[in-house]
C-alpha positions in Angstrom: 101.7 111.1 112.5 99.4 108.6 110.7 99.1 104.9 111.4 96.6 102.3 110.4 96.0 98.6 110.5 93.9 96.3 108.3 93.1 92.8 109.5 91.0 89.8 108.7 89.5 86.8 110.5 89.1 84.3 107.7 87.4 81.8 110.0 84.5 84.1 110.6 84.8 86.2 107.3 85.4 89.4 109.1 87.5 92.4 108.0 88.6 95.4 110.1 90.3 98.7 109.6 91.5 101.3 112.1 93.3 104.6 111.3 94.6 107.5 113.4 96.2 110.7 112.2 96.9 114.3 113.1 94.3 115.1 110.4 90.8 115.5 111.8 88.3 112.9 110.4 90.9 110.9 108.6 88.8 107.8 108.1 87.0 108.6 104.8 90.3 109.7 103.3 92.3 106.7 104.3 90.2 103.5 104.6 88.2 101.4 102.2 86.5 98.0 102.4 84.7 95.9 99.8 82.5 93.2 101.3 83.8 89.7 100.9 86.9 91.0 99.0 89.2 93.0 101.3 90.1 96.1 103.3 92.8 98.7 102.8 94.3 101.8 104.2 96.1 104.3 101.9 98.3 106.9 103.5 101.1 109.4 102.8 100.4 110.8 99.3 98.5 107.7 98.0 95.1 108.1 96.2 92.5 105.9 98.0 90.1 105.9 94.9 93.0 104.8 92.6 94.1 101.9 94.9 90.7 100.6 96.0 89.4 100.2 92.4 92.6 98.5 91.1 93.4 96.3 94.1 89.8 95.2 94.9 89.1 94.5 91.3 92.2 92.4 91.1 91.3 90.5 94.3 87.9 89.7 92.8 89.7 88.3 89.8 91.6 85.9 92.1 94.9 87.7 91.9 97.0 87.3 95.1 97.0 90.3 97.4 100.7 90.9 97.1 100.6 90.8 93.3 97.5 93.0 93.1 99.2 95.7 95.3 102.5 95.5 93.5 100.8 95.9 90.1 98.8 98.9 91.4 102.0 100.5 92.8 103.9 99.9 89.6 101.2 101.5 87.5 100.9 104.6 89.8 103.2 107.5 88.6 103.3 108.6 92.3 103.6 105.1 93.7 106.9 105.9 95.4 105.0 108.4 97.6 102.2 106.0 98.7 101.8 103.9 101.7 99.2 101.1 101.4 98.2 98.2 103.5 95.7 95.6 102.2 94.2 92.5 103.7 92.1 90.1 101.5 89.0 88.2 102.6 91.1 85.0 102.8 93.2 86.9 105.4 96.3 87.2 103.3 98.0 90.6 103.6 100.4 92.9 101.8 101.8 96.4 102.4 104.1 98.9 100.7 105.8 102.0 101.9 107.1 104.0 98.9 110.7 105.2 98.9 109.6 108.9 98.8 106.9 108.4 101.4 106.6 110.9 104.3 109.5 110.3 106.8 109.8 108.3 109.1 107.7 105.6 107.6 107.4 101.9 107.4 105.1 98.9 107.7 104.9 95.3 109.0 102.9 92.5 107.5 101.7 89.5 109.5 99.7 86.4 108.5 96.4 88.2 108.8 97.2 91.9 109.0 99.2 94.8 107.7 100.2 97.8 109.9 101.7 100.9 108.5 102.9 104.2 110.0 104.5 107.5 108.9 105.7 110.8 110.4 106.9 108.7 113.4 109.6 109.4 115.9 111.3 106.1 115.1 110.8 102.7 113.4 109.7 101.2 116.7 106.2 102.5 116.1 105.6 100.1 113.3 108.1 97.4 114.4 106.4 97.1 117.8 102.9 97.7 116.4 
């Protein structure tokens, strides 16, 4: 099982990320942050380097977080296997769970956060967060 959350506090300009997995030392493989830009967690078969460069660069160019993530997923030949959650410095959030992602997988997006999970017993894990 892997699950993660990215969140922002726009009032104080804070970004946060947390990740847990059955893989030891998952943090460096899953999470990324760019100061004053955003934070993300990339799971399943997603490529952290690929997503952080594309999404963070797009956010720096004032592209909305949902558009930045959608464009990165669309350009990734393996995008259907990725699970990505992103929060921008303005606290807007977006997430995607690819159709070929590890089962059972899903996500929920709130006004200042994105929570994603995979290899779970049921959808209640991400739905109840």
